[in-house]
Each structure stands twice: as C-alpha cells, then as structure tokens.
C-alpha positions, 0 to 999 in steps of 0.5 A: 633404756629403750629408745623411741625408733623414728624412720627417716626417709632421706635422698642424701646420705654419705657418700653424697657430698654437699651440704645436703647430707649434713643435716641428717647425718649429724641428727642421726648421730646424736639422736640416741643420746635423747632417747630416740633410735633413728633408722634411716631409708634411702636409695640403694643407687642414687645419682649424686652430682657430687660425692664425699667418700671421706663422709662415710667415716661419720656414720656412727656405728650400730644404725640401722640403714635400709636401701632400696633401688631408686629409678632416676631419669638422669641415667638417659638425660646424660646420652644427651649431655653429660655436663649439661647433666650433672650441672643441671642435677648440681644446681647450676643453672646457665642463665636463659639466654646462654642456655643451649637448645639441650639445656632448656629441653633438658629443663623443660622435661625436668620441670614438667614431666617429674614432678615435684622432681626427678626423684617421684618414681621412688615414691610408690614402691617406698610406700609398699615397702615402707608399709610392711616395714614399720608395722613389722617393726612398731614404728610409730614416727616417721620423718621426710626431709626434702629437696627433693620433695618428692620423699614427702609424697612418701610421709603423705602415702604413708600417713593416709595408710597407717596411724602414725606421726609424720614430720614433714623437714623442708631444708629448702622451701618447696614452690617458692625455691629459687630454682623453680622459675628456671624450670619453665613450668607451665600453668599446669605444672605450676598447678600440680606443685601447688597442689602437692605442697598444700597436700603435705602441708596440711596433712603432716603432724608438724612441719620443720623448716630452717628459717623463720621466712619459710616459717612464716611463709608456711603459716600462711598456707597451713595451721599445722605446727611449724618449729625453726630448726636451723643447720649448724655446725659439730665439732671437728679435729681439723687444725692449720697450722697458721693463716694464709700469706695472703689477703684471701677472700674465700668461698666455700660451696657452689656459686650459682649462675643468679649467685653472682656478687657483680658490686663485689667484682667491681669493689675489688677491681677499684681496690686493686687498682687503686691500691698497690699492696691490696693488688699484690696481696689480695687472693680470691680463693673459690672452693667448690662448683662455680658456674660459667656465668660466674667465672666470665664475671671474675674475668670480665672485672680483670681479676683472672689473675687473682682468682685461684679456682680450687674446685669441689674437695672433701669435707675436711679439706673445706674446712682447712680452707675455712680456717687459714682463710683471711675473709670468708665470702657468703653470697645469696642471690639479691631475691625475694625468694632467696630471704628464707635461705640459709646456707648450710655453710655459714654455721661452720664459718660461725666456728671457723675464727674467720671474719665472714663477708656476707653479700644478700637480699635485704631483711635475710635470715642470714644478716640476723644471724652473722650480726647475732654472733658478731662474726661478721659483715653483711650487705645488699648489693647496693651497698657498693661504697660502704662494702668498699670502705669494710673490705678495705678496713678489713685489709688494713687490719690483715696489714697489721695482724688485727684481723680477728673475730670475737663471735657470741651467742654460737652454742644454740646452733651446735648440732647437739643442741639442734637435735636435743630440741629435734628430740623434744618434738618426736618425744612430745608428739 
C-alpha cells in the first residue's frame, strides 16, 4: 500500500522532555496504521529546557526525521543569567513584583524583539530548505504545530509559495495564552502578534485545536474549519507493586508562579491541625519543575515538613508516581484565558486508576472531561468548604482502603483513536 506523505514541522521532538513532545510523537507512531507516512522536520540543535532521553526509544523505526540547524537567542541570554533564562524558557515566570531587573529585561526583549517567539530566526532558512524538499518528494500536505507559534509562519510562507494543503495545529492558543500578559508587550508588539495570528488563522486550510474553548475562540476570528483533537493517553507497560503507604497527593508537571492553589494549601493546613491521623499520614509530592513562588506559599502555610519536592523525572518514572499515589493533583490558573487549557497530563491521569483532585477556573474543559469519565473531582478557587469536605472524604476512604476510581468512556482519548480522527482529516483534505 502506498502511504500518503505528510510533512510535520515541529520544534519539540525527543530528547525533548515535558508534555509538548508527546502529542506528535504519538501521532507519528500511529499514522502509518492509517495509510499516512509522517516525515518529521525539527531543529538539529534546539534549546530544550527539559530533556528526557528515554523518549528516544519511543521514536518509531523507519520514520524519516529531517533536522536542520536553528539559531536561538537563549545562548546569549545565558550570559546574563543562566538560571533566569532556563526558568523563563521553561515557562516558569516569577510574579511581576518579584522579578529581578535581569528577568524584567529578558522578558521585555523576548516579548518585543522576538515576535511571535524566540524561534523566529528558524522560519526563513526552513522555508528555503523545505520549498525544494516538498517539490522533490511530491509532498502535498504539511502540518505545523505550536507553540512555538513561529512554526506556523513556516506553514504560512510555504502555503503562499506552493500548491499544498496546510493544517495548523495549536496545542495552546496564540494571543490569549496566559504568559502573554507577562511579556511586557508594547502596543506595537501586540499588534504584530494579532496580525500574524490572523494571517495564519485565515490562510491555513484547516485548524486543529486541543479544546472546545479554543475552537470557540477561533470561530470568532476565522471561517477556516476548526477541529478539536485533544491530547490523549497511550498504553504502557509500567507497573507498581502497591500504592503508597502515606496518603500522597501528587502533582506531576510544572507548577508555575500563577498556578498556585492557595485555597488548597489553606485546606491542607487546617486538616493537619484538626485531624491527627491526617497529619501523620499526609504527604504532598511535587514531581516536576516548581516555581519559587509556589514553594514559598506552601511553606508559609506550614506544609514544608509534609512536602516532598521530587523535581523532574523521566516519563516512565512520572507514570510510576501516578500509579502509586493516592490522589493526583491537577491545577490550572484561575483566569478566563486558561479555560481553554487542558494539560496533557490529565489523560495519563485518567488511566492511572488514581482519583484526580482538580482546581481551576469555572466552566473549564478540564471539568467536563473529569466529570464525563468519572475520574475525580473538580473545584473552583472559591470552593474552599466543599474542597475541604471532599479531601477529608478521600482521606477516610484511604483509611478503610476503599479509595478507588471507576473510570468510564476513556477510549475516545486513546492516542490511537485520536490519530484515526487526524488521519481522516488528512485523507479527506
């Protein structure tokens, strides 16, 4: 069977770590089963703030991966402050009142001189290289995925030059993404972002988004067809012998400065003071990058001795923590902009057989997923009383060994099912 060739332009590819790499690594894994040959185009020398060498083993054999050099400003920025540069490139941006002069300067330069982002310098050489590659290899379809959203400009220019179908995949929104407000953008920079976004949204043949909220937003900006294909879960062979002895509440992934559920720290502090058994059994586990602001908040609520800061671990180790924990914590920033954000980790949480305790804004897509799959509880930041009642109920279920989850309706979120949906879009284009 002759497979249909599709060129996928992306930035995050193994050994990149974190959730950004998972989406297209899994699509690439399953696309050949649906008659499509993926050809990956990515940077040769990228600046990945987090790496996970174990993911290299998941790259399917026989896949064509084209790598070309990229020039990024982070190497120069490290001369000013290596720590601040790594944190900012990871998305861990300190609260404005706590930013150093160096951090403010780096954010200002990043926001106003590298539009839409720090990988803008890769656009021109990529368009030059790919123009001839696409014609020589008879490629009719390309897909760009962002962030970084500069990669969509590669798709835009190739679409303008060549006769091809272009799908623009948005793992996160563009101008409404949460960190835009932290970049100290000038009016001119805001205008440039909006104009570039509009060109991409109106020129692509099809838009792919990860949440219904983002689809609703894009439907107000363009008439180009938009399809929701969420992130998902994949099968794995990771197992643990037993659940944690302690009543562990574990967060896997980055806890940014604004992703700080103070209401939860208050509830935990009260339960520790009021309930001796809870105090003796409770442990907060933080697996991943945690901002200094969040740690200071946790310590201010007297939880330091109950907190285990594990740090970043590879993907398989993260899965082990999910399986062994008693509860899994999912936190999203309490803002209108984050209603469209569905963290990639939620889908692995779904198959962990561990209840999810989620906190986020009202009317979030996260809430509908958790409720429809019967995998946990969702709370708003104003729900202190019911959050406290539910956490205590979870603890009591842990005490009598009845803390379980009975998930339903998970199959639509499997990576293979999601890839089938993608393949149908590509085939019918």
